[in-house]
Rosetta silent file (secondary structure, phi, psi, omega in degrees, C-alpha in Angstrom):
SEQUENCE: GFTCEIALMSSRIGYEQLLEEGLKFHYLIRRSRNDPRIFGKVGALCRRLKPDIIHSWSTMTTVYALPAARRQGIKVVNASLFMAPQPTGPPWKRRMMERFACRFADITLANSHTAAGSGTAPAEKTRCIPAGIDFSRFQGLPSPHATRAAHGITTPFAVGMTANFTPYKDHATFLEAAVHMVRKHGNVSFLDIGGGPTLEQYRRLIPRDCREAVLLPGPVT
SCORE:     score description
SCORE:     0.000 S_00000001
   1 L     0.000  179.532  179.451    0.000    0.000    0.000 S_00000001
   2 L  -147.527  160.338  174.637    0.934    3.637    0.001 S_00000001
   3 L  -119.400  153.315 -177.741    0.100    6.826    1.832 S_00000001
   4 L  -131.258  129.250  173.501   -0.478   10.246    0.339 S_00000001
   5 E  -125.868  150.761 -171.554    0.002   13.649    1.961 S_00000001
   6 E  -118.121  128.633  174.857   -0.625   16.994    0.287 S_00000001
   7 E  -104.861  128.036 -177.897    1.493   20.137    0.453 S_00000001
   8 E  -116.223  143.986  176.205   -0.294   23.375   -0.456 S_00000001
   9 L  -107.271   14.519  175.493    1.176   26.781   -1.227 S_00000001
  10 L  -147.425  153.299  178.051   -2.161   28.510   -0.711 S_00000001
  11 L   -78.351   -9.686 -179.278   -4.816   28.282    1.980 S_00000001
  12 L   -86.967  131.499  177.419   -7.442   27.735   -0.717 S_00000001
  13 L  -104.523  113.388 -175.888   -8.326   24.127   -1.538 S_00000001
  14 L   -72.894  -28.061 -178.489   -9.544   23.874   -5.125 S_00000001
  15 L  -116.258   93.569 -174.522  -10.913   20.336   -4.828 S_00000001
  16 H   -65.295  -18.728  177.867  -13.088   20.181   -1.729 S_00000001
  17 H   -59.959  -26.181 -179.919  -13.595   16.446   -2.230 S_00000001
  18 H   -62.807  -28.021 -179.317  -10.105   15.983   -0.828 S_00000001
  19 H   -65.971  -22.304 -177.927  -11.360   17.112    2.563 S_00000001
  20 H   -86.914   -6.417 -173.861  -13.549   14.005    2.696 S_00000001
  21 H   -92.794   -3.622  179.576  -10.636   11.601    2.128 S_00000001
  22 L    70.677   25.253 -179.215   -8.957   12.039    5.513 S_00000001
  23 L   -80.121  156.421  177.742   -5.695   13.190    3.932 S_00000001
  24 E   -95.073  132.708 -177.993   -3.066   15.166    5.811 S_00000001
  25 E  -109.757  142.371  174.369   -2.367   18.685    4.549 S_00000001
  26 E  -122.953  124.062 -175.448    0.821   20.711    4.921 S_00000001
  27 E  -100.895  113.112  176.849    0.546   24.450    4.257 S_00000001
  28 L  -112.788   77.222 -168.043    3.642   26.088    2.764 S_00000001
  29 L   -73.488  128.527  178.008    2.121   29.497    2.124 S_00000001
  30 L   -86.666  145.348  171.811    3.839   31.710   -0.428 S_00000001
  31 L   -82.981  -26.108  177.602    4.104   35.475   -0.037 S_00000001
  32 L  -153.437  172.686 -179.272    4.337   35.770   -3.813 S_00000001
  33 L   -58.934  -41.056 -179.602    4.476   33.463   -6.831 S_00000001
  34 L  -108.725   80.197 -176.683    8.295   33.462   -6.671 S_00000001
  35 L  -106.283  105.899 -175.117    8.955   33.144   -2.936 S_00000001
  36 L   -63.583  -19.374  179.289   12.513   31.806   -2.286 S_00000001
  37 H   -62.065  -25.226 -174.368   11.590   30.799    1.280 S_00000001
  38 H   -67.820  -29.609  177.500    9.597   27.902   -0.142 S_00000001
  39 H   -56.285  -45.971  179.414   12.726   26.044   -1.295 S_00000001
  40 H   -67.098  -39.255 -179.827   13.784   25.637    2.343 S_00000001
  41 H   -65.997  -40.745  177.867   10.282   24.729    3.506 S_00000001
  42 H   -65.446  -41.633  178.911    9.934   22.035    0.846 S_00000001
  43 H   -61.146  -44.141  179.583   13.361   20.659    1.735 S_00000001
  44 H   -64.837  -40.081  179.363   12.521   20.482    5.444 S_00000001
  45 H   -64.790  -40.156  178.878    9.175   18.797    4.710 S_00000001
  46 H   -66.276  -38.949  177.992   10.857   16.211    2.501 S_00000001
  47 H   -64.120  -33.399 -178.301   13.464   15.422    5.149 S_00000001
  48 H   -78.743  -42.310 -175.486   10.683   14.860    7.658 S_00000001
  49 H   -86.886  -27.521 -177.222    8.295   12.835    5.466 S_00000001
  50 L    51.923   58.359 -178.814   10.906   11.037    3.319 S_00000001
  51 L   -73.240  154.341  173.667    8.554   10.609    0.337 S_00000001
  52 L   -83.580  -34.352 -176.072    9.301    8.215   -2.515 S_00000001
  53 E  -138.348  138.140  168.036    7.565   10.410   -5.101 S_00000001
  54 E  -108.759  122.402  178.777    6.604   14.076   -5.330 S_00000001
  55 E  -108.895  111.944 -175.001    3.663   14.648   -7.682 S_00000001
  56 E  -107.385  141.405 -177.080    3.406   18.325   -8.599 S_00000001
  57 L  -102.843    5.566  178.693    0.448   19.970  -10.329 S_00000001
  58 L  -150.982  160.661 -178.463    2.088   23.165  -11.576 S_00000001
  59 H   -60.372  -48.294 -173.868    5.327   24.392  -13.079 S_00000001
  60 H   -67.397  -37.062  178.385    6.311   26.593  -10.144 S_00000001
  61 H   -68.344  -31.889  174.037    5.683   23.918   -7.512 S_00000001
  62 H   -64.448  -42.864  178.164    7.834   21.540   -9.548 S_00000001
  63 H   -59.719  -43.328  178.286   10.611   24.150   -9.580 S_00000001
  64 H   -63.499  -33.744 -174.153   10.339   24.479   -5.788 S_00000001
  65 H   -82.233  -28.131 -170.470   10.475   20.690   -5.345 S_00000001
  66 H   -60.106  -44.324 -179.287   13.372   19.821   -7.665 S_00000001
  67 H   -59.314  -46.302  179.571   16.361   20.920   -5.516 S_00000001
  68 H   -65.695  -39.827 -179.180   15.202   18.951   -2.480 S_00000001
  69 H   -63.377  -41.452 -179.271   14.224   15.981   -4.625 S_00000001
  70 H   -67.959  -40.150 -179.751   17.624   15.822   -6.293 S_00000001
  71 H   -68.103  -33.677 -172.067   19.508   16.079   -2.988 S_00000001
  72 H  -105.306    6.502  175.583   17.346   13.461   -1.284 S_00000001
  73 L    69.988   36.008 -178.938   16.873   10.997   -4.153 S_00000001
  74 L  -101.036  134.383  176.378   13.120   11.576   -4.575 S_00000001
  75 E   -74.791  144.230 -179.429   11.401   10.984   -7.919 S_00000001
  76 E  -121.300  125.095  172.442    9.417   13.943   -9.313 S_00000001
  77 E  -105.123  116.604 -176.022    6.287   13.667  -11.443 S_00000001
  78 E  -101.572   99.499 -176.926    5.599   17.020  -13.073 S_00000001
  79 E   -97.986   58.158 -173.936    1.915   17.156  -14.066 S_00000001
  80 E  -107.686   -6.120  179.588    2.016   20.677  -15.487 S_00000001
  81 E   -89.361   86.372 -175.118    1.242   20.149  -19.190 S_00000001
  82 L  -119.440   13.205  176.272   -2.487   20.704  -19.054 S_00000001
  83 L  -147.236  153.997  175.087   -3.144   22.954  -22.031 S_00000001
  84 L   -70.282  153.126  179.570   -2.380   23.071  -25.716 S_00000001
  85 L   -61.430  138.160  179.147    0.291   25.574  -26.782 S_00000001
  86 L   -86.102  149.813 -176.802   -1.071   29.083  -27.324 S_00000001
  87 L   -57.913  -37.400 -177.180   -0.322   30.877  -30.637 S_00000001
  88 L   -89.408  -15.204 -178.532    1.558   33.727  -28.961 S_00000001
  89 L    75.822  155.387  178.284    3.251   31.579  -26.332 S_00000001
  90 L   -74.902  168.588  176.255    3.592   32.417  -22.638 S_00000001
  91 L   -56.831  155.276 -172.319    5.972   35.131  -21.376 S_00000001
  92 H   -62.168  -34.083  179.395    9.628   34.178  -21.661 S_00000001
  93 H   -65.365  -41.833  179.289   10.108   33.745  -17.919 S_00000001
  94 H   -65.842  -41.617  178.623    7.235   31.298  -17.715 S_00000001
  95 H   -61.742  -39.131  178.379    8.491   29.406  -20.749 S_00000001
  96 H   -62.974  -43.691  178.791   11.935   29.174  -19.155 S_00000001
  97 H   -63.736  -41.750 -179.925   10.424   27.799  -15.934 S_00000001
  98 H   -60.956  -45.153 -178.278    8.315   25.280  -17.878 S_00000001
  99 H   -68.085  -36.923  177.035   11.313   23.957  -19.767 S_00000001
 100 H   -62.614  -48.092 -178.674   13.406   23.779  -16.603 S_00000001
 101 H   -61.519  -44.330 -178.379   10.693   21.821  -14.760 S_00000001
 102 H   -70.563  -32.678 -178.237   10.153   19.418  -17.658 S_00000001
 103 H   -68.314  -38.868 -171.696   13.880   18.930  -18.266 S_00000001
 104 H  -103.346  -10.423  173.764   14.740   17.885  -14.716 S_00000001
 105 L   -70.283  154.068  179.444   11.564   16.101  -13.602 S_00000001
 106 L   -73.032  -39.057  177.504   11.659   12.314  -13.877 S_00000001
 107 E  -140.979  139.396  171.716    8.320   12.203  -15.705 S_00000001
 108 E  -113.848  130.106 -179.797    6.124   14.971  -17.112 S_00000001
 109 E  -103.271  139.699  172.536    2.396   14.302  -17.452 S_00000001
 110 E  -121.791  153.381  178.967    0.060   15.928  -19.971 S_00000001
 111 L  -102.140   10.508  173.279   -3.721   15.635  -20.087 S_00000001
 112 L  -153.423  154.781  178.669   -3.913   15.720  -23.889 S_00000001
 113 H   -69.555  -26.822  176.612   -1.797   14.453  -26.767 S_00000001
 114 H   -64.311  -47.745  178.635   -1.666   18.015  -28.100 S_00000001
 115 H   -65.720  -39.113 -179.431   -0.049   19.267  -24.907 S_00000001
 116 H   -63.379  -32.904 -178.760    2.233   16.227  -24.746 S_00000001
 117 L   -94.398   15.563 -176.163    3.474   16.940  -28.261 S_00000001
 118 L   -73.921  -12.932 -179.587    4.014   20.661  -27.722 S_00000001
 119 L    87.576    0.753 -179.890    7.788   20.205  -27.445 S_00000001
 120 L   -69.493  -38.742 -177.556    7.979   21.693  -23.945 S_00000001
 121 L  -113.199  151.612  175.151    9.148   18.434  -22.365 S_00000001
 122 L   -58.119  132.172 -174.790   11.543   15.764  -23.672 S_00000001
 123 H   -58.496  -36.359 -176.141    9.452   13.197  -25.550 S_00000001
 124 H   -71.610  -14.169  179.363   11.117   10.239  -23.815 S_00000001
 125 H  -113.530   15.126 -177.111   10.045   11.552  -20.396 S_00000001
 126 E  -110.539  134.849  176.016    6.499   12.643  -21.347 S_00000001
 127 E  -128.819  150.695  178.966    3.355   10.627  -20.761 S_00000001
 128 E  -114.666  123.476  170.938   -0.271   11.437  -21.559 S_00000001
 129 L  -120.390  102.320 -175.445   -3.143   10.634  -19.200 S_00000001
 130 L   -58.579  147.336  177.959   -6.288   12.157  -20.756 S_00000001
 131 L   -59.069  137.275 -179.239   -8.566   14.163  -18.495 S_00000001
 132 L   -90.476 -175.952  179.416  -11.329   12.004  -17.025 S_00000001
 133 L  -142.585  140.459  179.802  -14.996   12.675  -16.453 S_00000001
 134 L   -92.591  105.698 -174.761  -17.236   12.122  -13.449 S_00000001
 135 H   -68.620  -15.037  176.707  -20.303   10.276  -14.770 S_00000001
 136 H   -65.263  -20.459  177.421  -22.261   11.105  -11.615 S_00000001
 137 H   -65.416  -18.113 -177.408  -22.619   14.601  -13.072 S_00000001
 138 H   -95.466    6.028  178.824  -25.013   13.150  -15.641 S_00000001
 139 L   -90.214  138.863  176.453  -27.447   11.780  -13.056 S_00000001
 140 L    70.614   24.708  179.072  -30.701   13.609  -12.414 S_00000001
 141 L   -77.428  153.632  174.373  -30.324   16.009  -15.328 S_00000001
 142 L   -65.238  160.063 -179.072  -33.348   17.770  -16.826 S_00000001
 143 L   -67.993  157.018  175.300  -34.741   16.299  -20.027 S_00000001
 144 H   -55.042  -37.396  179.063  -33.439   17.495  -23.405 S_00000001
 145 H   -62.494  -43.191 -179.728  -36.858   19.114  -23.999 S_00000001
 146 H   -66.252  -38.524  178.412  -36.601   21.078  -20.739 S_00000001
 147 H   -65.173  -42.374  177.731  -33.042   22.184  -21.572 S_00000001
 148 H   -61.815  -43.957 -178.550  -34.111   23.365  -25.013 S_00000001
 149 H   -65.222  -39.525 -177.924  -37.046   25.254  -23.555 S_00000001
 150 H   -63.063  -29.431 -176.851  -34.908   26.887  -20.852 S_00000001
 151 H  -110.173    7.384  176.775  -32.551   28.350  -23.463 S_00000001
 152 L    68.126   32.250 -179.511  -35.071   29.039  -26.210 S_00000001
 153 L   -87.334  120.811 -179.185  -33.615   26.481  -28.611 S_00000001
 154 L  -118.540   -5.112 -179.996  -36.039   25.701  -31.453 S_00000001
 155 L   -75.098  154.175 -179.857  -33.686   24.273  -34.097 S_00000001
 156 L   -66.725  -23.884 -178.855  -33.717   20.499  -34.757 S_00000001
 157 E  -122.023  147.777  177.712  -30.037   20.196  -33.866 S_00000001
 158 E  -143.472  141.012  179.865  -28.042   21.578  -30.954 S_00000001
 159 E  -124.217  133.901 -176.923  -24.339   21.416  -30.090 S_00000001
 160 E  -122.312  152.458  173.389  -22.999   22.104  -26.599 S_00000001
 161 E  -141.248  138.429  175.572  -19.667   22.920  -24.966 S_00000001
 162 E  -126.342  126.163  178.627  -18.897   23.374  -21.279 S_00000001
 163 L  -171.612  150.295  174.109  -15.680   24.990  -20.050 S_00000001
 164 L   -61.329  146.402  176.152  -14.504   27.866  -17.898 S_00000001
 165 L   -90.899   87.838  177.409  -14.055   31.128  -19.765 S_00000001
 166 L  -134.317  165.284  179.006  -10.338   31.657  -19.212 S_00000001
 167 L   -61.503  -15.501 -178.355   -7.442   32.246  -21.622 S_00000001
 168 L   -82.839  -11.528 -177.789   -6.549   28.557  -21.321 S_00000001
 169 L  -105.313  135.564 -174.154   -9.792   27.385  -22.967 S_00000001
 170 L   -91.329   69.175  175.300  -10.233   27.639  -26.728 S_00000001
 171 H   -70.936  -25.958 -175.963  -13.757   29.050  -26.967 S_00000001
 172 H   -59.077  -44.605 -179.020  -12.712   31.074  -30.023 S_00000001
 173 H   -65.617  -42.953  179.009  -12.492   28.026  -32.302 S_00000001
 174 H   -60.789  -45.834 -176.153  -15.825   26.637  -31.084 S_00000001
 175 H   -73.160  -33.355  174.917  -17.621   29.951  -31.571 S_00000001
 176 H   -62.316  -43.417  177.371  -16.028   30.593  -34.958 S_00000001
 177 H   -65.704  -38.402 -179.813  -17.293   27.198  -36.117 S_00000001
 178 H   -61.314  -47.410  179.569  -20.690   27.916  -34.559 S_00000001
 179 H   -61.509  -42.865  179.366  -21.130   31.185  -36.473 S_00000001
 180 H   -60.741  -46.580 -177.296  -20.052   29.499  -39.708 S_00000001
 181 H   -68.470  -39.623  179.674  -22.506   26.607  -39.264 S_00000001
 182 H   -63.573  -43.609  179.733  -25.413   28.822  -38.229 S_00000001
 183 H   -69.520  -31.716 -176.762  -24.951   31.051  -41.276 S_00000001
 184 H   -82.794  -38.046 -172.647  -24.496   28.102  -43.635 S_00000001
 185 L  -112.452  -42.515  177.298  -27.241   25.768  -42.410 S_00000001
 186 L    75.737   -1.051 -178.801  -29.595   27.633  -40.064 S_00000001
 187 L  -111.658   21.033 -177.319  -30.960   24.430  -38.513 S_00000001
 188 E  -139.445  144.052  174.892  -28.545   24.160  -35.584 S_00000001
 189 E  -116.327  154.924 -179.771  -27.974   26.042  -32.338 S_00000001
 190 E  -125.716  132.247 -177.343  -24.798   26.221  -30.259 S_00000001
 191 E  -121.218  112.903 -179.083  -24.709   26.453  -26.472 S_00000001
 192 E  -109.825  102.787 -169.376  -21.396   27.462  -24.865 S_00000001
 193 E  -102.548  136.106  176.245  -21.827   27.074  -21.098 S_00000001
 194 L   151.388  166.361  178.184  -19.480   28.352  -18.409 S_00000001
 195 L  -127.727  165.073  178.615  -18.364   31.386  -16.473 S_00000001
 196 L   151.465  179.052 -171.858  -15.130   33.255  -16.072 S_00000001
 197 L   -66.436  -21.746 -177.865  -13.197   36.430  -16.829 S_00000001
 198 L  -101.579    7.320 -177.206  -13.435   36.193  -20.636 S_00000001
 199 H   -59.268  -51.565 -177.784  -17.178   35.443  -20.864 S_00000001
 200 H   -63.378  -35.118  177.951  -18.271   39.012  -21.665 S_00000001
 201 H   -58.833  -44.969 -179.515  -15.468   39.365  -24.192 S_00000001
 202 H   -73.418  -34.218  176.417  -16.776   36.376  -26.152 S_00000001
 203 H   -58.353  -39.835 -178.861  -20.402   37.481  -25.847 S_00000001
 204 H   -69.554  -19.799 -178.102  -19.487   40.734  -27.594 S_00000001
 205 H   -82.450  -13.570 -178.358  -17.883   38.799  -30.450 S_00000001
 206 L   -73.514  122.443  178.883  -21.086   37.025  -31.475 S_00000001
 207 L   -60.909  150.054 -177.183  -22.518   38.722  -34.606 S_00000001
 208 H   -57.727  -37.404 -176.600  -26.027   40.143  -34.227 S_00000001
 209 H   -73.848   -5.245 -178.748  -27.461   37.817  -36.867 S_00000001
 210 H  -115.474    0.142 -170.695  -26.285   34.760  -34.903 S_00000001
 211 L   -70.237  -18.921  176.768  -27.203   35.704  -31.346 S_00000001
 212 L   -82.294  -15.983 -176.836  -30.438   33.701  -31.304 S_00000001
 213 L  -115.535  -18.159  176.597  -28.599   30.518  -32.271 S_00000001
 214 E  -112.146  104.928 -167.470  -25.151   30.963  -30.636 S_00000001
 215 E  -112.746  133.090  175.629  -25.866   31.169  -26.931 S_00000001
 216 E  -125.133   83.191 -172.332  -23.539   31.952  -24.024 S_00000001
 217 E   -77.310   -8.813 -174.227  -25.777   31.735  -20.956 S_00000001
 218 E    89.613 -163.004  179.836  -22.965   31.771  -18.372 S_00000001
 219 L   -65.257  139.148  176.832  -22.708   29.192  -15.565 S_00000001
 220 L  -125.480  123.293 -178.969  -25.561   26.667  -15.429 S_00000001
 221 L  -115.720    0.000    0.000  -26.093   24.625  -12.268 S_00000001
C-alpha cells in the first residue's frame, strides 16, 4: 500500500472532495508566486516525510520541489502540461520555468496528446493521461426538452460545450465554427456554457445575426 500527503502553497483548496478523504495537509504558504523561502520549507518537509515520489500539479511547484528531490533521491512527477500551446506563447520567464521543470523532472504528465506533443518536455520523459470525467454529473439532469425550452432552442439540432471562460480554454475556435454553421445551415444552435473572466469578451464577439442561435448563458447549475 501507500500513503499520500498533500502540500499546499495557498490556503485555498480547489478540490473540496479531498477534505472528505482524511488526507493530511501541509501548508507552505507563499508570499508571492516566486517566494525563495519555499525552497527551504519544501526541503525540510521532505526530510521529515521522506517521500518516494513528489507529484506536482504546476510548473512553479515543480521548480520548488526539484532541488530537495535531487539532494534526497526523490522521484518527481511534473503534471504541469495541461493545455495546448497558445499561438503567442507564454511570457519568456514562464516558458523558461516550464522547460526547466520538464527537463529535470523524472516524468512529465500531460492531459492531452496536443499538450504532450508541444515540445515543452523531452518526448522520452512525457506521458499522456487524458482528463477524465465524473459520470455522476449526468445523473438527475433535466430532459433534453426542458433544456431546449430553458434556453429558447427551437432548431432540430443543438451542439454544446462546457468549459470555464479563461485564456486557457479555446472558446474562439468553437464559436467561430458555430457562427459558420449557423450562417451556412440555419438548422442548428450552439450552447457554450461556463463562467469566467473572458465570458463578456466572447459574448461581444457574437454577430447580431447569430445571437439567437449561438448562446452563451454563463454558468448553469
